[in-house]
C-alpha positions as CSV (number, residue, x, y, z in Angstrom):
1,M,199.8,14.9,32.1
2,N,197.8,12.7,34.4
3,R,199.3,14.5,37.4
4,K,198.0,17.9,36.1
5,E,194.5,16.5,35.6
6,S,194.5,15.0,39.1
7,R,195.4,18.4,40.6
8,R,192.6,20.3,38.9
9,P,189.7,19.1,41.0
10,G,191.5,19.9,44.3
11,L,192.5,23.3,43.0
12,Q,188.9,24.0,42.0
13,R,187.6,23.0,45.4
14,G,190.2,25.3,47.0
15,I,189.5,28.3,44.9
16,I,185.7,28.0,45.1
17,I,186.0,28.9,48.9
18,L,187.1,32.4,48.0
19,P,183.9,34.0,46.8
20,S,181.9,32.2,49.5
21,A,184.3,33.6,52.1
22,F,183.7,37.1,50.9
23,T,179.9,36.5,50.9
24,L,180.1,35.3,54.5
25,G,182.2,38.4,55.4
26,N,179.3,40.4,53.9
27,L,177.0,38.5,56.2
28,F,179.3,39.2,59.2
29,F,179.2,42.9,58.7
30,G,175.4,42.9,58.1
31,V,174.7,41.1,61.3
32,Y,177.1,43.2,63.3
33,A,175.5,46.4,61.8
34,M,172.2,45.2,63.5
35,V,174.1,44.6,66.8
36,A,175.7,48.0,66.7
37,A,172.4,49.7,65.9
38,S,170.7,48.0,68.8
39,R,173.5,49.3,71.1
40,G,173.1,52.9,69.8
41,D,176.4,52.9,67.9
42,F,174.8,54.2,64.7
43,Q,178.0,55.4,63.1
44,W,179.7,52.0,63.2
45,A,176.4,50.3,62.1
46,A,176.4,52.5,59.0
47,W,180.0,51.7,58.1
48,C,179.4,48.0,58.6
49,I,176.7,48.1,55.9
50,V,179.1,49.9,53.6
51,F,181.8,47.3,54.3
52,A,179.3,44.6,53.5
53,A,178.5,46.3,50.1
54,V,182.3,46.4,49.3
55,L,182.5,42.6,50.0
56,D,179.4,42.0,48.0
57,M,181.0,43.7,45.0
58,L,184.2,41.7,45.4
59,D,182.7,38.2,45.7
60,G,181.1,38.3,42.3
61,R,184.2,39.7,40.6
62,I,186.3,37.0,42.3
63,A,183.9,34.3,41.3
64,R,184.1,35.4,37.6
65,F,187.9,35.9,37.7
66,T,188.5,32.4,39.1
67,A,185.6,30.8,37.0
68,T,184.1,29.4,40.2
69,G,180.6,30.9,39.9
70,S,177.9,28.5,40.9
71,R,174.2,28.5,41.6
72,F,174.9,27.8,45.2
73,G,177.0,31.0,45.4
74,A,174.3,33.0,43.7
75,E,171.6,31.8,46.1
76,L,173.9,32.3,49.1
77,D,174.7,35.8,47.9
78,S,171.0,36.7,47.6
79,L,170.2,35.4,51.1
80,V,173.1,37.4,52.6
81,D,172.1,40.5,50.6
82,A,168.6,40.3,52.1
83,I,170.1,40.6,55.5
84,S,172.9,43.1,54.9
85,F,171.0,45.5,52.6
86,G,167.4,44.8,53.7
87,V,167.1,43.9,57.4
88,A,170.2,45.7,58.6
89,P,169.4,49.1,57.0
90,G,165.7,48.7,57.9
91,L,166.5,48.1,61.5
92,L,169.0,51.0,61.6
93,A,166.3,53.3,60.2
94,Y,163.9,52.1,62.8
95,Y,166.2,52.7,65.7
96,L,167.2,56.1,64.4
97,F,163.8,57.5,63.3
98,F,160.8,55.3,64.1
99,A,161.4,53.8,67.5
100,D,159.1,56.3,69.3
101,D,156.1,55.7,67.0
102,P,154.2,52.5,67.6
103,W,153.4,52.0,63.9
104,S,156.3,53.6,62.0
105,W,158.1,50.3,61.9
106,V,155.8,49.4,59.0
107,L,158.0,51.7,56.9
108,S,161.1,49.6,57.7
109,F,159.0,46.5,56.9
110,L,158.0,47.9,53.5
111,Y,161.7,48.6,52.7
112,V,162.8,45.1,53.7
113,T,160.0,43.6,51.6
114,A,161.1,45.6,48.6
115,V,164.7,44.3,49.0
116,V,163.5,40.7,49.2
117,V,161.2,41.0,46.2
118,R,163.9,42.8,44.2
119,L,166.5,40.1,44.9
120,A,164.1,37.3,44.0
121,R,163.1,39.0,40.8
122,F,166.8,39.6,40.0
123,N,167.5,35.9,40.2
124,V,164.6,35.0,38.0
125,E,165.0,37.8,35.4
126,Q,168.7,38.3,35.2
127,G,169.9,34.9,36.4
128,G,171.7,36.3,39.5
129,E,174.2,38.3,37.4
130,A,173.6,41.6,35.6
131,K,175.2,41.7,32.1
132,S,175.0,45.4,31.2
133,T,172.5,47.0,33.5
134,F,170.5,46.4,36.6
135,L,166.7,46.4,36.3
136,G,165.7,48.4,39.3
137,L,167.9,50.1,41.9
138,P,170.5,47.5,43.2
139,S,169.8,46.6,46.8
140,P,173.4,47.4,48.0
141,T,172.9,50.9,46.7
142,G,169.6,51.3,48.5
143,G,171.1,49.8,51.7
144,M,174.1,52.2,51.6
145,I,171.9,55.2,51.0
146,V,169.9,54.4,54.1
147,A,173.0,53.6,56.1
148,T,175.0,56.7,55.2
149,V,172.2,59.1,56.1
150,Y,173.6,59.2,59.7
151,P,177.3,59.8,58.9
152,F,176.4,62.5,56.3
153,F,173.9,64.5,58.3
154,T,176.0,64.3,61.5
155,A,179.2,65.5,59.7
156,P,180.2,68.9,61.1
157,A,180.1,70.8,57.9
158,V,176.6,69.4,57.0
159,V,175.2,70.0,60.5
160,E,176.0,73.7,60.1
161,I,173.8,73.7,57.0
162,T,171.0,71.3,57.7
163,G,171.0,71.3,61.5
164,G,171.3,67.6,61.9
165,L,169.4,64.5,60.9
166,P,166.3,64.7,58.7
167,T,162.9,64.3,60.2
168,P,161.2,60.9,60.5
169,Q,158.7,62.0,57.8
170,T,161.6,62.8,55.4
171,M,163.2,59.5,56.2
172,G,159.9,57.7,55.6
173,I,159.7,59.3,52.1
174,I,163.3,58.2,51.4
175,L,162.5,54.6,52.4
176,I,159.3,54.5,50.2
177,A,161.1,56.0,47.3
178,L,164.0,53.5,47.5
179,A,161.5,50.6,47.8
180,L,159.7,51.7,44.7
181,L,162.9,52.1,42.7
182,M,164.2,48.7,43.7
183,M,160.9,47.1,42.5
184,S,160.9,49.1,39.3
185,H,162.5,48.3,36.0
186,V,164.5,51.5,35.8
187,P,167.9,50.6,34.3
188,Y,171.0,51.3,36.3
189,P,174.5,50.8,34.9
190,L,177.0,48.5,36.4
191,V,180.2,49.8,38.0
192,P,182.6,49.9,35.0
193,K,185.9,48.0,35.0
194,I,189.2,49.8,35.2
195,S,190.7,49.9,31.7
196,F,192.9,52.2,29.7
197,R,192.6,50.4,26.3
198,T,190.6,53.3,24.8
199,A,190.4,57.0,25.5
200,R,186.8,56.7,26.7
201,A,187.6,53.8,29.0
202,G,190.7,55.7,30.3
203,V,188.6,58.8,31.2
204,G,186.0,56.6,32.9
205,S,188.7,54.8,34.9
206,V,190.3,58.0,36.0
207,I,186.9,59.2,37.3
208,L,186.3,55.9,39.0
209,L,189.6,56.0,40.7
210,G,188.9,59.6,41.8
211,C,185.6,58.5,43.3
212,A,187.3,55.6,45.1
213,A,189.9,58.1,46.5
214,A,187.1,60.4,47.7
215,A,185.2,57.5,49.3
216,L,188.3,56.5,51.2
217,T,189.4,59.9,52.4
218,I,186.0,61.7,53.1
219,P,183.4,58.9,53.1
220,E,181.0,60.8,55.4
221,Y,180.8,63.6,52.9
222,F,181.0,61.7,49.6
223,L,179.0,58.5,49.8
224,F,175.5,59.7,50.5
225,P,175.5,62.5,47.9
226,F,177.2,60.3,45.3
227,L,174.8,57.4,45.8
228,S,171.8,59.8,45.8
229,L,173.0,61.3,42.5
230,Y,173.5,57.8,41.0
231,T,169.9,57.0,42.0
232,L,168.4,60.2,40.6
233,W,170.5,60.0,37.4
234,G,168.9,56.6,36.7
235,V,165.4,57.9,37.2
236,S,166.0,61.1,35.1
237,R,167.6,59.0,32.3
238,A,164.7,56.6,32.2
239,V,162.2,59.5,32.2
240,G,164.1,61.2,29.5
241,L,164.2,58.2,27.3
242,G,160.5,57.5,27.9
243,L,159.6,61.1,26.8
244,L,161.6,60.8,23.7
245,E,159.8,57.7,22.5
246,R,156.6,58.1,20.5
247,L,153.4,56.7,21.9
248,P,151.6,54.2,19.6
249,E,149.0,55.9,17.4
250,K,146.9,52.8,16.8
251,D,146.1,49.5,18.5
252,P,149.5,48.1,19.7
253,L,148.0,44.5,19.5
254,L,147.4,44.8,15.8
255,D,150.3,44.0,13.5
256,E,150.5,46.2,10.4
257,P,153.0,46.4,7.6
258,R,155.9,48.7,8.1
259,E,158.6,50.0,5.8
260,D,161.2,47.7,7.2
261,D,159.1,44.6,7.1
262,S,160.2,43.8,3.5
263,G,158.6,40.5,2.8
264,A,157.7,39.7,6.4
265,E,154.5,37.9,7.1
266,V,151.8,40.1,8.5
267,R,149.6,38.7,11.2
268,S,145.9,39.6,11.1
269,L,143.8,39.3,14.2
270,D,140.0,39.3,14.3
271,Y,139.1,40.3,17.8
272,T,135.5,39.0,17.5
273,Q,136.9,35.5,17.5
274,I,138.1,35.9,21.1
275,A,135.0,37.8,22.3
276,P,133.7,36.6,25.7
277,S,130.7,34.4,25.8
278,K,128.4,37.1,27.2
279,Y,128.0,38.7,23.7
280,P,124.8,37.7,21.8
281,E,126.6,36.1,18.9
282,S,128.6,33.8,21.1
283,R,125.4,32.9,23.0
284,K,123.8,31.9,19.7
285,R,126.7,29.7,18.9
286,D,126.6,28.1,22.3
287,D,122.8,27.5,22.0
288,T,123.1,25.6,18.7
289,P,123.0,21.8,19.2
290,E,126.2,19.9,18.5
291,T,126.3,17.5,15.6
292,D,128.5,14.5,15.2
293,H,130.9,14.6,12.2
């Protein structure tokens, strides 16, 4: 019994290296994506960012599976994500579209800023781990969209239709849109787990496996459209839910009894009590001499 207990700390220290190793692998691909972009190898730079996103997905799952999640791992993951899905895609977009304009680099700066703000807010609001949905577009998704622009628009079948890469103006619009979505509170669902326990879960798992097969066999044709549809679906769903909700007919700060309040205490609020001192009544009160009680 004592032997088993003595082995647990050593085993825990050995297992905890696994998620951090995947996170550092994420960092490796993010840094090399910047190196490849600086050398003009945009195709390899794009796939390095995709590889970094795959490792980013795996490190969290491994941490939860081995019960080795820690605040250190969450902070390390956020710092690495800022590089792999912020700086690396921003630099790739700069070299591809904005290098000839002296001020277009600001668009890449705004994108990187949105990624950093989104990661910091994610740690504060969701504790570094999304439970059911992400609030705002996940930074790996945004990074992969920027990265896969080059492989998609240079694929032979796509070149025949579009003629090649989008214009710098179009890419600037894409960066701004992604930046706004990352800083928004639009809910985006997590990648579901593979399960066949129920019919619904089985159908979702089959679709997920089909998407994985397409991503492995034709990544240059699949990833950019798929990620773009995921992004647009989140926006359209949020807009649809917002339009279905009724706007408040009266002052939303004033609590009034409702049918389902059965016995609940109703809070009444007199707004004159919190009026600013610039109103005449408050001035009169201020001018009256204080008395000792």
